[in-house]
PDB file of N, CA, C and O in Angstrom, chain B, residues numbered from 101:
ATOM      1  N   UNK B 101       3.342   3.276  21.472  1.00  0.00           N
ATOM      2  CA  UNK B 101       1.959   3.644  21.643  1.00  0.00           C
ATOM      3  C   UNK B 101       1.198   3.121  20.431  1.00  0.00           C
ATOM      4  O   UNK B 101       1.705   3.130  19.309  1.00  0.00           O
ATOM      5  N   UNK B 102      -0.021   2.669  20.676  1.00  0.00           N
ATOM      6  CA  UNK B 102      -0.850   2.188  19.584  1.00  0.00           C
ATOM      7  C   UNK B 102      -2.306   2.509  19.869  1.00  0.00           C
ATOM      8  O   UNK B 102      -2.663   2.868  20.992  1.00  0.00           O
ATOM      9  N   UNK B 103      -3.122   2.383  18.877  1.00  0.00           N
ATOM     10  CA  UNK B 103      -4.562   2.605  19.031  1.00  0.00           C
ATOM     11  C   UNK B 103      -5.309   1.345  18.655  1.00  0.00           C
ATOM     12  O   UNK B 103      -5.060   0.741  17.611  1.00  0.00           O
ATOM     13  N   UNK B 104      -6.230   0.958  19.523  1.00  0.00           N
ATOM     14  CA  UNK B 104      -7.092  -0.192  19.302  1.00  0.00           C
ATOM     15  C   UNK B 104      -8.537   0.266  19.292  1.00  0.00           C
ATOM     16  O   UNK B 104      -8.869   1.323  19.828  1.00  0.00           O
ATOM     17  N   UNK B 105      -9.393  -0.534  18.679  1.00  0.00           N
ATOM     18  CA  UNK B 105     -10.838  -0.342  18.852  1.00  0.00           C
ATOM     19  C   UNK B 105     -11.458  -1.721  19.004  1.00  0.00           C
ATOM     20  O   UNK B 105     -11.036  -2.681  18.359  1.00  0.00           O
ATOM     21  N   UNK B 106     -12.460  -1.807  19.861  1.00  0.00           N
ATOM     22  CA  UNK B 106     -13.099  -3.080  20.155  1.00  0.00           C
ATOM     23  C   UNK B 106     -14.314  -3.333  19.294  1.00  0.00           C
ATOM     24  O   UNK B 106     -15.098  -2.423  19.023  1.00  0.00           O
ATOM     25  N   UNK B 107     -14.466  -4.567  18.868  1.00  0.00           N
ATOM     26  CA  UNK B 107     -15.642  -5.011  18.102  1.00  0.00           C
ATOM     27  C   UNK B 107     -16.027  -6.406  18.578  1.00  0.00           C
ATOM     28  O   UNK B 107     -15.218  -7.122  19.168  1.00  0.00           O
ATOM     29  N   UNK B 108     -17.264  -6.776  18.313  1.00  0.00           N
ATOM     30  CA  UNK B 108     -17.707  -8.134  18.598  1.00  0.00           C
ATOM     31  C   UNK B 108     -16.964  -9.078  17.649  1.00  0.00           C
ATOM     32  O   UNK B 108     -16.769  -8.762  16.475  1.00  0.00           O
ATOM     33  N   UNK B 109     -16.558 -10.228  18.163  1.00  0.00           N
ATOM     34  CA  UNK B 109     -15.802 -11.182  17.329  1.00  0.00           C
ATOM     35  C   UNK B 109     -16.584 -11.623  16.098  1.00  0.00           C
ATOM     36  O   UNK B 109     -15.987 -11.933  15.067  1.00  0.00           O
ATOM     37  N   UNK B 110     -17.903 -11.655  16.191  1.00  0.00           N
ATOM     38  CA  UNK B 110     -18.698 -12.098  15.036  1.00  0.00           C
ATOM     39  C   UNK B 110     -18.878 -10.998  13.987  1.00  0.00           C
ATOM     40  O   UNK B 110     -19.512 -11.238  12.959  1.00  0.00           O
ATOM     41  N   UNK B 111     -18.345  -9.816  14.217  1.00  0.00           N
ATOM     42  CA  UNK B 111     -18.397  -8.730  13.241  1.00  0.00           C
ATOM     43  C   UNK B 111     -17.238  -8.771  12.249  1.00  0.00           C
ATOM     44  O   UNK B 111     -17.213  -7.994  11.294  1.00  0.00           O
ATOM     45  N   UNK B 112     -16.274  -9.674  12.466  1.00  0.00           N
ATOM     46  CA  UNK B 112     -15.054  -9.683  11.665  1.00  0.00           C
ATOM     47  C   UNK B 112     -14.962 -10.975  10.859  1.00  0.00           C
ATOM     48  O   UNK B 112     -15.173 -12.066  11.390  1.00  0.00           O
ATOM     49  N   UNK B 113     -14.648 -10.842   9.581  1.00  0.00           N
ATOM     50  CA  UNK B 113     -14.407 -12.001   8.711  1.00  0.00           C
ATOM     51  C   UNK B 113     -12.954 -11.918   8.238  1.00  0.00           C
ATOM     52  O   UNK B 113     -12.478 -10.845   7.869  1.00  0.00           O
ATOM     53  N   UNK B 114     -12.259 -13.047   8.250  1.00  0.00           N
ATOM     54  CA  UNK B 114     -10.844 -13.074   7.885  1.00  0.00           C
ATOM     55  C   UNK B 114     -10.667 -13.693   6.502  1.00  0.00           C
ATOM     56  O   UNK B 114     -11.328 -14.673   6.158  1.00  0.00           O
ATOM     57  N   UNK B 115      -9.764 -13.106   5.713  1.00  0.00           N
ATOM     58  CA  UNK B 115      -9.474 -13.643   4.388  1.00  0.00           C
ATOM     59  C   UNK B 115      -8.084 -14.258   4.308  1.00  0.00           C
ATOM     60  O   UNK B 115      -7.775 -14.963   3.347  1.00  0.00           O
ATOM     61  N   UNK B 116      -7.257 -14.004   5.286  1.00  0.00           N
ATOM     62  CA  UNK B 116      -5.900 -14.548   5.282  1.00  0.00           C
ATOM     63  C   UNK B 116      -5.610 -15.326   6.546  1.00  0.00           C
ATOM     64  O   UNK B 116      -6.414 -15.352   7.478  1.00  0.00           O
ATOM     65  N   UNK B 117      -4.458 -15.955   6.564  1.00  0.00           N
ATOM     66  CA  UNK B 117      -4.054 -16.754   7.721  1.00  0.00           C
ATOM     67  C   UNK B 117      -3.543 -15.852   8.836  1.00  0.00           C
ATOM     68  O   UNK B 117      -2.887 -14.841   8.582  1.00  0.00           O
ATOM     69  N   UNK B 118      -3.850 -16.229  10.071  1.00  0.00           N
ATOM     70  CA  UNK B 118      -3.351 -15.527  11.247  1.00  0.00           C
ATOM     71  C   UNK B 118      -2.517 -16.486  12.079  1.00  0.00           C
ATOM     72  O   UNK B 118      -2.759 -17.693  12.090  1.00  0.00           O
ATOM     73  N   UNK B 119      -1.540 -15.936  12.769  1.00  0.00           N
ATOM     74  CA  UNK B 119      -0.764 -16.678  13.759  1.00  0.00           C
ATOM     75  C   UNK B 119      -1.133 -16.108  15.116  1.00  0.00           C
ATOM     76  O   UNK B 119      -1.418 -14.917  15.239  1.00  0.00           O
ATOM     77  N   UNK B 120      -1.127 -16.968  16.147  1.00  0.00           N
ATOM     78  CA  UNK B 120      -1.557 -16.542  17.475  1.00  0.00           C
ATOM     79  C   UNK B 120      -0.436 -16.740  18.489  1.00  0.00           C
ATOM     80  O   UNK B 120       0.391 -17.643  18.367  1.00  0.00           O
ATOM     81  N   UNK B 121      -0.437 -15.871  19.489  1.00  0.00           N
ATOM     82  CA  UNK B 121       0.531 -15.959  20.567  1.00  0.00           C
ATOM     83  C   UNK B 121      -0.178 -15.626  21.876  1.00  0.00           C
ATOM     84  O   UNK B 121      -0.796 -14.567  21.991  1.00  0.00           O
ATOM     85  N   UNK B 122      -0.098 -16.514  22.858  1.00  0.00           N
ATOM     86  CA  UNK B 122      -0.661 -16.264  24.183  1.00  0.00           C
ATOM     87  C   UNK B 122       0.400 -15.529  24.996  1.00  0.00           C
ATOM     88  O   UNK B 122       1.314 -16.143  25.547  1.00  0.00           O
ATOM     89  N   UNK B 123       0.267 -14.212  25.062  1.00  0.00           N
ATOM     90  CA  UNK B 123       1.305 -13.384  25.668  1.00  0.00           C
ATOM     91  C   UNK B 123       1.269 -13.379  27.189  1.00  0.00           C
ATOM     92  O   UNK B 123       2.284 -13.108  27.829  1.00  0.00           O
ATOM     93  N   UNK B 124       0.121 -13.674  27.774  1.00  0.00           N
ATOM     94  CA  UNK B 124      -0.011 -13.794  29.223  1.00  0.00           C
ATOM     95  C   UNK B 124      -1.313 -14.538  29.498  1.00  0.00           C
ATOM     96  O   UNK B 124      -2.075 -14.822  28.574  1.00  0.00           O
ATOM     97  N   UNK B 125      -1.565 -14.850  30.749  1.00  0.00           N
ATOM     98  CA  UNK B 125      -2.764 -15.601  31.095  1.00  0.00           C
ATOM     99  C   UNK B 125      -4.007 -14.859  30.619  1.00  0.00           C
ATOM    100  O   UNK B 125      -4.235 -13.708  30.994  1.00  0.00           O
ATOM    101  N   UNK B 126      -4.805 -15.525  29.793  1.00  0.00           N
ATOM    102  CA  UNK B 126      -6.057 -14.950  29.308  1.00  0.00           C
ATOM    103  C   UNK B 126      -5.928 -13.982  28.153  1.00  0.00           C
ATOM    104  O   UNK B 126      -6.927 -13.403  27.726  1.00  0.00           O
ATOM    105  N   UNK B 127      -4.718 -13.788  27.630  1.00  0.00           N
ATOM    106  CA  UNK B 127      -4.494 -12.825  26.548  1.00  0.00           C
ATOM    107  C   UNK B 127      -3.937 -13.532  25.318  1.00  0.00           C
ATOM    108  O   UNK B 127      -2.940 -14.250  25.397  1.00  0.00           O
ATOM    109  N   UNK B 128      -4.599 -13.316  24.173  1.00  0.00           N
ATOM    110  CA  UNK B 128      -4.143 -13.864  22.899  1.00  0.00           C
ATOM    111  C   UNK B 128      -3.947 -12.723  21.918  1.00  0.00           C
ATOM    112  O   UNK B 128      -4.815 -11.863  21.764  1.00  0.00           O
ATOM    113  N   UNK B 129      -2.820 -12.725  21.269  1.00  0.00           N
ATOM    114  CA  UNK B 129      -2.514 -11.712  20.242  1.00  0.00           C
ATOM    115  C   UNK B 129      -2.434 -12.417  18.899  1.00  0.00           C
ATOM    116  O   UNK B 129      -1.930 -13.536  18.801  1.00  0.00           O
ATOM    117  N   UNK B 130      -2.934 -11.753  17.869  1.00  0.00           N
ATOM    118  CA  UNK B 130      -2.924 -12.332  16.529  1.00  0.00           C
ATOM    119  C   UNK B 130      -2.062 -11.480  15.600  1.00  0.00           C
ATOM    120  O   UNK B 130      -2.001 -10.256  15.719  1.00  0.00           O
ATOM    121  N   UNK B 131      -1.402 -12.169  14.675  1.00  0.00           N
ATOM    122  CA  UNK B 131      -0.508 -11.538  13.717  1.00  0.00           C
ATOM    123  C   UNK B 131      -0.815 -12.072  12.335  1.00  0.00           C
ATOM    124  O   UNK B 131      -1.335 -13.180  12.199  1.00  0.00           O
ATOM    125  N   UNK B 132      -0.504 -11.303  11.308  1.00  0.00           N
ATOM    126  CA  UNK B 132      -0.651 -11.784   9.939  1.00  0.00           C
ATOM    127  C   UNK B 132       0.242 -13.009   9.780  1.00  0.00           C
ATOM    128  O   UNK B 132       1.428 -12.965  10.107  1.00  0.00           O
ATOM    129  N   UNK B 133      -0.327 -14.099   9.279  1.00  0.00           N
ATOM    130  CA  UNK B 133       0.418 -15.333   9.091  1.00  0.00           C
ATOM    131  C   UNK B 133       1.472 -15.237   8.005  1.00  0.00           C
ATOM    132  O   UNK B 133       2.339 -16.106   7.911  1.00  0.00           O
ATOM    133  N   UNK B 134       1.415 -14.194   7.181  1.00  0.00           N
ATOM    134  CA  UNK B 134       2.370 -14.030   6.080  1.00  0.00           C
ATOM    135  C   UNK B 134       3.505 -13.064   6.431  1.00  0.00           C
ATOM    136  O   UNK B 134       4.675 -13.367   6.199  1.00  0.00           O
ATOM    137  N   UNK B 135       3.153 -11.888   6.996  1.00  0.00           N
ATOM    138  CA  UNK B 135       4.199 -10.878   7.211  1.00  0.00           C
ATOM    139  C   UNK B 135       4.474 -10.574   8.682  1.00  0.00           C
ATOM    140  O   UNK B 135       5.462  -9.911   8.995  1.00  0.00           O
ATOM    141  N   UNK B 136       3.614 -11.049   9.597  1.00  0.00           N
ATOM    142  CA  UNK B 136       3.840 -10.846  11.019  1.00  0.00           C
ATOM    143  C   UNK B 136       3.277  -9.558  11.598  1.00  0.00           C
ATOM    144  O   UNK B 136       3.490  -9.274  12.777  1.00  0.00           O
ATOM    145  N   UNK B 137       2.566  -8.773  10.802  1.00  0.00           N
ATOM    146  CA  UNK B 137       1.974  -7.535  11.304  1.00  0.00           C
ATOM    147  C   UNK B 137       1.004  -7.838  12.447  1.00  0.00           C
ATOM    148  O   UNK B 137       0.165  -8.727  12.308  1.00  0.00           O
ATOM    149  N   UNK B 138       1.094  -7.121  13.578  1.00  0.00           N
ATOM    150  CA  UNK B 138       0.106  -7.301  14.645  1.00  0.00           C
ATOM    151  C   UNK B 138      -1.282  -6.910  14.136  1.00  0.00           C
ATOM    152  O   UNK B 138      -1.447  -5.865  13.507  1.00  0.00           O
ATOM    153  N   UNK B 139      -2.278  -7.757  14.413  1.00  0.00           N
ATOM    154  CA  UNK B 139      -3.634  -7.519  13.902  1.00  0.00           C
ATOM    155  C   UNK B 139      -4.634  -7.240  15.003  1.00  0.00           C
ATOM    156  O   UNK B 139      -5.372  -6.257  14.946  1.00  0.00           O
ATOM    157  N   UNK B 140      -4.660  -8.113  16.019  1.00  0.00           N
ATOM    158  CA  UNK B 140      -5.630  -7.898  17.083  1.00  0.00           C
ATOM    159  C   UNK B 140      -5.218  -8.540  18.384  1.00  0.00           C
ATOM    160  O   UNK B 140      -4.252  -9.300  18.464  1.00  0.00           O
ATOM    161  N   UNK B 141      -5.995  -8.203  19.407  1.00  0.00           N
ATOM    162  CA  UNK B 141      -5.761  -8.614  20.779  1.00  0.00           C
ATOM    163  C   UNK B 141      -7.083  -9.132  21.323  1.00  0.00           C
ATOM    164  O   UNK B 141      -8.119  -8.506  21.099  1.00  0.00           O
ATOM    165  N   UNK B 142      -7.078 -10.249  22.025  1.00  0.00           N
ATOM    166  CA  UNK B 142      -8.276 -10.780  22.679  1.00  0.00           C
ATOM    167  C   UNK B 142      -7.923 -11.114  24.116  1.00  0.00           C
ATOM    168  O   UNK B 142      -6.803 -11.528  24.412  1.00  0.00           O
ATOM    169  N   UNK B 143      -8.889 -10.930  25.006  1.00  0.00           N
ATOM    170  CA  UNK B 143      -8.661 -11.206  26.415  1.00  0.00           C
ATOM    171  C   UNK B 143      -9.908 -11.830  27.032  1.00  0.00           C
ATOM    172  O   UNK B 143     -11.031 -11.522  26.632  1.00  0.00           O
ATOM    173  N   UNK B 144      -9.703 -12.695  27.994  1.00  0.00           N
ATOM    174  CA  UNK B 144     -10.845 -13.263  28.710  1.00  0.00           C
ATOM    175  C   UNK B 144     -11.553 -12.189  29.528  1.00  0.00           C
ATOM    176  O   UNK B 144     -12.677 -12.395  29.985  1.00  0.00           O
ATOM    177  N   UNK B 145     -10.902 -11.050  29.714  1.00  0.00           N
ATOM    178  CA  UNK B 145     -11.528  -9.919  30.413  1.00  0.00           C
ATOM    179  C   UNK B 145     -12.718  -9.369  29.623  1.00  0.00           C
ATOM    180  O   UNK B 145     -13.663  -8.835  30.203  1.00  0.00           O
ATOM    181  N   UNK B 146     -12.661  -9.504  28.289  1.00  0.00           N
ATOM    182  CA  UNK B 146     -13.751  -9.047  27.410  1.00  0.00           C
ATOM    183  C   UNK B 146     -14.169 -10.196  26.497  1.00  0.00           C
ATOM    184  O   UNK B 146     -13.835 -10.189  25.312  1.00  0.00           O
ATOM    185  N   UNK B 147     -14.893 -11.185  27.028  1.00  0.00           N
ATOM    186  CA  UNK B 147     -15.286 -12.339  26.207  1.00  0.00           C
ATOM    187  C   UNK B 147     -16.171 -11.910  25.034  1.00  0.00           C
ATOM    188  O   UNK B 147     -17.022 -11.031  25.172  1.00  0.00           O
ATOM    189  N   UNK B 148     -15.957 -12.538  23.890  1.00  0.00           N
ATOM    190  CA  UNK B 148     -16.756 -12.232  22.704  1.00  0.00           C
ATOM    191  C   UNK B 148     -16.329 -10.972  21.980  1.00  0.00           C
ATOM    192  O   UNK B 148     -16.959 -10.580  20.998  1.00  0.00           O
ATOM    193  N   UNK B 149     -15.266 -10.330  22.450  1.00  0.00           N
ATOM    194  CA  UNK B 149     -14.805  -9.074  21.857  1.00  0.00           C
ATOM    195  C   UNK B 149     -13.353  -9.227  21.420  1.00  0.00           C
ATOM    196  O   UNK B 149     -12.599  -9.999  22.011  1.00  0.00           O
ATOM    197  N   UNK B 150     -12.967  -8.489  20.388  1.00  0.00           N
ATOM    198  CA  UNK B 150     -11.560  -8.412  19.998  1.00  0.00           C
ATOM    199  C   UNK B 150     -11.220  -6.950  19.788  1.00  0.00           C
ATOM    200  O   UNK B 150     -12.084  -6.136  19.464  1.00  0.00           O
ATOM    201  N   UNK B 151      -9.968  -6.636  19.973  1.00  0.00           N
ATOM    202  CA  UNK B 151      -9.490  -5.266  19.819  1.00  0.00           C
ATOM    203  C   UNK B 151      -8.524  -5.238  18.641  1.00  0.00           C
ATOM    204  O   UNK B 151      -7.445  -5.829  18.690  1.00  0.00           O
ATOM    205  N   UNK B 152      -8.923  -4.553  17.600  1.00  0.00           N
ATOM    206  CA  UNK B 152      -8.139  -4.471  16.367  1.00  0.00           C
ATOM    207  C   UNK B 152      -7.212  -3.259  16.403  1.00  0.00           C
ATOM    208  O   UNK B 152      -7.569  -2.216  16.951  1.00  0.00           O
ATOM    209  N   UNK B 153      -6.037  -3.395  15.826  1.00  0.00           N
ATOM    210  CA  UNK B 153      -5.123  -2.271  15.684  1.00  0.00           C
ATOM    211  C   UNK B 153      -5.698  -1.297  14.661  1.00  0.00           C
ATOM    212  O   UNK B 153      -5.970  -1.681  13.523  1.00  0.00           O
ATOM    213  N   UNK B 154      -5.883  -0.054  15.053  1.00  0.00           N
ATOM    214  CA  UNK B 154      -6.424   0.949  14.142  1.00  0.00           C
ATOM    215  C   UNK B 154      -5.522   1.125  12.918  1.00  0.00           C
ATOM    216  O   UNK B 154      -6.021   1.416  11.831  1.00  0.00           O
ATOM    217  N   UNK B 155      -4.225   0.958  13.071  1.00  0.00           N
ATOM    218  CA  UNK B 155      -3.277   1.144  11.966  1.00  0.00           C
ATOM    219  C   UNK B 155      -3.463   0.127  10.848  1.00  0.00           C
ATOM    220  O   UNK B 155      -2.933   0.320   9.754  1.00  0.00           O
ATOM    221  N   UNK B 156      -4.206  -0.956  11.094  1.00  0.00           N
ATOM    222  CA  UNK B 156      -4.419  -1.962  10.052  1.00  0.00           C
ATOM    223  C   UNK B 156      -5.606  -1.631   9.150  1.00  0.00           C
ATOM    224  O   UNK B 156      -5.836  -2.325   8.160  1.00  0.00           O
ATOM    225  N   UNK B 157      -6.357  -0.590   9.472  1.00  0.00           N
ATOM    226  CA  UNK B 157      -7.509  -0.223   8.648  1.00  0.00           C
ATOM    227  C   UNK B 157      -7.064   0.303   7.287  1.00  0.00           C
ATOM    228  O   UNK B 157      -6.071   1.022   7.178  1.00  0.00           O
ATOM    229  N   UNK B 158      -7.814  -0.067   6.254  1.00  0.00           N
ATOM    230  CA  UNK B 158      -7.543   0.497   4.927  1.00  0.00           C
ATOM    231  C   UNK B 158      -7.896   1.979   4.895  1.00  0.00           C
ATOM    232  O   UNK B 158      -7.228   2.763   4.220  1.00  0.00           O
ATOM    233  N   UNK B 159      -8.937   2.363   5.618  1.00  0.00           N
ATOM    234  CA  UNK B 159      -9.388   3.758   5.657  1.00  0.00           C
ATOM    235  C   UNK B 159      -9.242   4.266   7.095  1.00  0.00           C
ATOM    236  O   UNK B 159     -10.146   4.095   7.913  1.00  0.00           O
ATOM    237  N   UNK B 160      -8.110   4.885   7.395  1.00  0.00           N
ATOM    238  CA  UNK B 160      -7.804   5.311   8.763  1.00  0.00           C
ATOM    239  C   UNK B 160      -8.772   6.351   9.316  1.00  0.00           C
ATOM    240  O   UNK B 160      -8.907   6.476  10.534  1.00  0.00           O
ATOM    241  N   UNK B 161      -9.442   7.095   8.453  1.00  0.00           N
ATOM    242  CA  UNK B 161     -10.373   8.109   8.942  1.00  0.00           C
ATOM    243  C   UNK B 161     -11.641   7.498   9.534  1.00  0.00           C
ATOM    244  O   UNK B 161     -12.439   8.213  10.140  1.00  0.00           O
ATOM    245  N   UNK B 162     -11.842   6.184   9.367  1.00  0.00           N
ATOM    246  CA  UNK B 162     -13.002   5.530   9.971  1.00  0.00           C
ATOM    247  C   UNK B 162     -12.842   5.396  11.490  1.00  0.00           C
ATOM    248  O   UNK B 162     -13.831   5.228  12.203  1.00  0.00           O
ATOM    249  N   UNK B 163     -11.626   5.467  11.978  1.00  0.00           N
ATOM    250  CA  UNK B 163     -11.355   5.323  13.408  1.00  0.00           C
ATOM    251  C   UNK B 163     -11.341   6.687  14.072  1.00  0.00           C
ATOM    252  O   UNK B 163     -10.600   7.582  13.666  1.00  0.00           O
ATOM    253  N   UNK B 164     -12.164   6.834  15.093  1.00  0.00           N
ATOM    254  CA  UNK B 164     -12.205   8.068  15.878  1.00  0.00           C
ATOM    255  C   UNK B 164     -11.986   7.695  17.343  1.00  0.00           C
ATOM    256  O   UNK B 164     -12.875   7.104  17.956  1.00  0.00           O
ATOM    257  N   UNK B 165     -10.838   8.020  17.919  1.00  0.00           N
ATOM    258  CA  UNK B 165     -10.586   7.685  19.321  1.00  0.00           C
ATOM    259  C   UNK B 165     -11.610   8.353  20.235  1.00  0.00           C
ATOM    260  O   UNK B 165     -12.100   9.446  19.950  1.00  0.00           O
ATOM    261  N   UNK B 166     -11.923   7.670  21.345  1.00  0.00           N
ATOM    262  CA  UNK B 166     -12.880   8.213  22.311  1.00  0.00           C
ATOM    263  C   UNK B 166     -12.273   8.365  23.700  1.00  0.00           C
ATOM    264  O   UNK B 166     -12.870   9.011  24.561  1.00  0.00           O
ATOM    265  N   UNK B 167     -11.103   7.787  23.936  1.00  0.00           N
ATOM    266  CA  UNK B 167     -10.453   7.874  25.252  1.00  0.00           C
ATOM    267  C   UNK B 167      -9.022   7.370  25.145  1.00  0.00           C
ATOM    268  O   UNK B 167      -8.638   6.730  24.165  1.00  0.00           O
ATOM    269  N   UNK B 168      -8.247   7.674  26.172  1.00  0.00           N
ATOM    270  CA  UNK B 168      -6.897   7.145  26.322  1.00  0.00           C
ATOM    271  C   UNK B 168      -6.924   6.161  27.491  1.00  0.00           C
ATOM    272  O   UNK B 168      -7.317   6.517  28.602  1.00  0.00           O
ATOM    273  N   UNK B 169      -6.505   4.929  27.233  1.00  0.00           N
ATOM    274  CA  UNK B 169      -6.507   3.886  28.258  1.00  0.00           C
ATOM    275  C   UNK B 169      -5.060   3.549  28.606  1.00  0.00           C
ATOM    276  O   UNK B 169      -4.165   3.715  27.777  1.00  0.00           O
ATOM    277  N   UNK B 170      -4.835   3.087  29.801  1.00  0.00           N
ATOM    278  CA  UNK B 170      -3.484   2.811  30.318  1.00  0.00           C
ATOM    279  C   UNK B 170      -2.646   4.088  30.357  1.00  0.00           C
ATOM    280  O   UNK B 170      -1.432   4.055  30.157  1.00  0.00           O
ATOM    281  N   UNK B 171      -3.302   5.196  30.614  1.00  0.00           N
ATOM    282  CA  UNK B 171      -2.638   6.501  30.634  1.00  0.00           C
ATOM    283  C   UNK B 171      -1.501   6.536  31.652  1.00  0.00           C
ATOM    284  O   UNK B 171      -0.491   7.205  31.431  1.00  0.00           O
ATOM    285  N   UNK B 172      -1.659   5.824  32.757  1.00  0.00           N
ATOM    286  CA  UNK B 172      -0.622   5.816  33.797  1.00  0.00           C
ATOM    287  C   UNK B 172       0.678   5.184  33.307  1.00  0.00           C
ATOM    288  O   UNK B 172       1.728   5.397  33.913  1.00  0.00           O
ATOM    289  N   UNK B 173       0.627   4.410  32.219  1.00  0.00           N
ATOM    290  CA  UNK B 173       1.809   3.733  31.696  1.00  0.00           C
ATOM    291  C   UNK B 173       2.531   4.511  30.594  1.00  0.00           C
ATOM    292  O   UNK B 173       3.513   4.021  30.037  1.00  0.00           O
ATOM    293  N   UNK B 174       2.061   5.705  30.277  1.00  0.00           N
ATOM    294  CA  UNK B 174       2.660   6.476  29.179  1.00  0.00           C
ATOM    295  C   UNK B 174       4.101   6.861  29.498  1.00  0.00           C
ATOM    296  O   UNK B 174       4.505   6.889  30.661  1.00  0.00           O
ATOM    297  N   UNK B 175       4.853   7.150  28.474  1.00  0.00           N
ATOM    298  CA  UNK B 175       6.211   7.649  28.677  1.00  0.00           C
ATOM    299  C   UNK B 175       6.109   9.088  29.198  1.00  0.00           C
ATOM    300  O   UNK B 175       5.165   9.798  28.853  1.00  0.00           O
ATOM    301  N   UNK B 176       7.057   9.523  30.015  1.00  0.00           N
ATOM    302  CA  UNK B 176       6.927  10.827  30.669  1.00  0.00           C
ATOM    303  C   UNK B 176       6.925  12.022  29.715  1.00  0.00           C
ATOM    304  O   UNK B 176       6.470  13.102  30.091  1.00  0.00           O
ATOM    305  N   UNK B 177       7.417  11.853  28.503  1.00  0.00           N
ATOM    306  CA  UNK B 177       7.465  12.974  27.568  1.00  0.00           C
ATOM    307  C   UNK B 177       6.210  13.112  26.718  1.00  0.00           C
ATOM    308  O   UNK B 177       6.126  14.025  25.896  1.00  0.00           O
ATOM    309  N   UNK B 178       5.226  12.220  26.898  1.00  0.00           N
ATOM    310  CA  UNK B 178       4.010  12.281  26.085  1.00  0.00           C
ATOM    311  C   UNK B 178       2.997  13.244  26.693  1.00  0.00           C
ATOM    312  O   UNK B 178       2.551  13.054  27.824  1.00  0.00           O
ATOM    313  N   UNK B 179       2.636  14.278  25.934  1.00  0.00           N
ATOM    314  CA  UNK B 179       1.626  15.247  26.354  1.00  0.00           C
ATOM    315  C   UNK B 179       0.570  15.325  25.262  1.00  0.00           C
ATOM    316  O   UNK B 179       0.879  15.647  24.115  1.00  0.00           O
ATOM    317  N   UNK B 180      -0.668  15.032  25.617  1.00  0.00           N
ATOM    318  CA  UNK B 180      -1.784  15.115  24.674  1.00  0.00           C
ATOM    319  C   UNK B 180      -2.841  16.047  25.245  1.00  0.00           C
ATOM    320  O   UNK B 180      -3.245  15.911  26.399  1.00  0.00           O
ATOM    321  N   UNK B 181      -3.277  16.978  24.443  1.00  0.00           N
ATOM    322  CA  UNK B 181      -4.309  17.913  24.873  1.00  0.00           C
ATOM    323  C   UNK B 181      -5.465  17.872  23.895  1.00  0.00           C
ATOM    324  O   UNK B 181      -5.860  18.898  23.344  1.00  0.00           O
ATOM    325  N   UNK B 182      -6.012  16.666  23.679  1.00  0.00           N
ATOM    326  CA  UNK B 182      -7.112  16.505  22.732  1.00  0.00           C
ATOM    327  C   UNK B 182      -8.481  16.511  23.407  1.00  0.00           C
ATOM    328  O   UNK B 182      -9.507  16.405  22.735  1.00  0.00           O
ATOM    329  N   UNK B 183      -8.497  16.636  24.742  1.00  0.00           N
ATOM    330  CA  UNK B 183      -9.751  16.701  25.464  1.00  0.00           C
ATOM    331  C   UNK B 183     -10.415  15.358  25.730  1.00  0.00           C
ATOM    332  O   UNK B 183     -11.479  15.311  26.347  1.00  0.00           O
ATOM    333  N   UNK B 184      -9.803  14.255  25.274  1.00  0.00           N
ATOM    334  CA  UNK B 184     -10.386  12.931  25.500  1.00  0.00           C
ATOM    335  C   UNK B 184     -10.134  12.485  26.938  1.00  0.00           C
ATOM    336  O   UNK B 184      -9.115  12.847  27.526  1.00  0.00           O
ATOM    337  N   UNK B 185     -11.058  11.697  27.515  1.00  0.00           N
ATOM    338  CA  UNK B 185     -10.840  11.185  28.872  1.00  0.00           C
ATOM    339  C   UNK B 185      -9.606  10.299  28.929  1.00  0.00           C
ATOM    340  O   UNK B 185      -9.269   9.615  27.963  1.00  0.00           O
ATOM    341  N   UNK B 186      -8.941  10.323  30.074  1.00  0.00           N
ATOM    342  CA  UNK B 186      -7.735   9.526  30.273  1.00  0.00           C
ATOM    343  C   UNK B 186      -7.996   8.554  31.426  1.00  0.00           C
ATOM    344  O   UNK B 186      -8.358   8.974  32.525  1.00  0.00           O
ATOM    345  N   UNK B 187      -7.812   7.258  31.174  1.00  0.00           N
ATOM    346  CA  UNK B 187      -8.032   6.210  32.168  1.00  0.00           C
ATOM    347  C   UNK B 187      -6.711   5.529  32.449  1.00  0.00           C
ATOM    348  O   UNK B 187      -5.905   5.324  31.541  1.00  0.00           O
ATOM    349  N   UNK B 188      -6.481   5.174  33.721  1.00  0.00           N
ATOM    350  CA  UNK B 188      -5.191   4.558  34.040  1.00  0.00           C
ATOM    351  C   UNK B 188      -5.077   3.125  33.551  1.00  0.00           C
ATOM    352  O   UNK B 188      -3.963   2.611  33.444  1.00  0.00           O
ATOM    353  N   UNK B 189      -6.203   2.451  33.245  1.00  0.00           N
ATOM    354  CA  UNK B 189      -6.171   1.122  32.649  1.00  0.00           C
ATOM    355  C   UNK B 189      -6.149  -0.003  33.646  1.00  0.00           C
ATOM    356  O   UNK B 189      -6.150  -1.169  33.252  1.00  0.00           O
ATOM    357  N   UNK B 190      -6.128   0.301  34.905  1.00  0.00           N
ATOM    358  CA  UNK B 190      -6.133  -0.762  35.918  1.00  0.00           C
ATOM    359  C   UNK B 190      -7.525  -1.348  36.039  1.00  0.00           C
ATOM    360  O   UNK B 190      -8.529  -0.654  35.877  1.00  0.00           O
ATOM    361  N   UNK B 191      -7.566  -2.640  36.327  1.00  0.00           N
ATOM    362  CA  UNK B 191      -8.862  -3.320  36.483  1.00  0.00           C
ATOM    363  C   UNK B 191      -9.617  -2.705  37.652  1.00  0.00           C
ATOM    364  O   UNK B 191      -9.018  -2.379  38.677  1.00  0.00           O
ATOM    365  N   UNK B 192     -10.935  -2.544  37.505  1.00  0.00           N
ATOM    366  CA  UNK B 192     -11.732  -1.926  38.579  1.00  0.00           C
ATOM    367  C   UNK B 192     -11.741  -2.763  39.840  1.00  0.00           C
ATOM    368  O   UNK B 192     -12.365  -2.381  40.830  1.00  0.00           O
TER     369      UNK B 192
END
């Protein structure tokens, strides 16, 4: 399980090298070019937007989740009662 947040691609400036991997049609994942840490996800489904891993933030308290996406894919033992909306993640 991981947490992402979406931002406009022009809101992000990079200081280090990234490596890219096209994991499926229309999906590109980026990793730190030095250590391999997953950094972000981009998809043609959301042009002009990238989804950054919340765990990569220097200040984790800046991230406030607003929903659970792909809820239908969760492992059966995961129970969350935080009151956030749950979406199955399937394309409309």
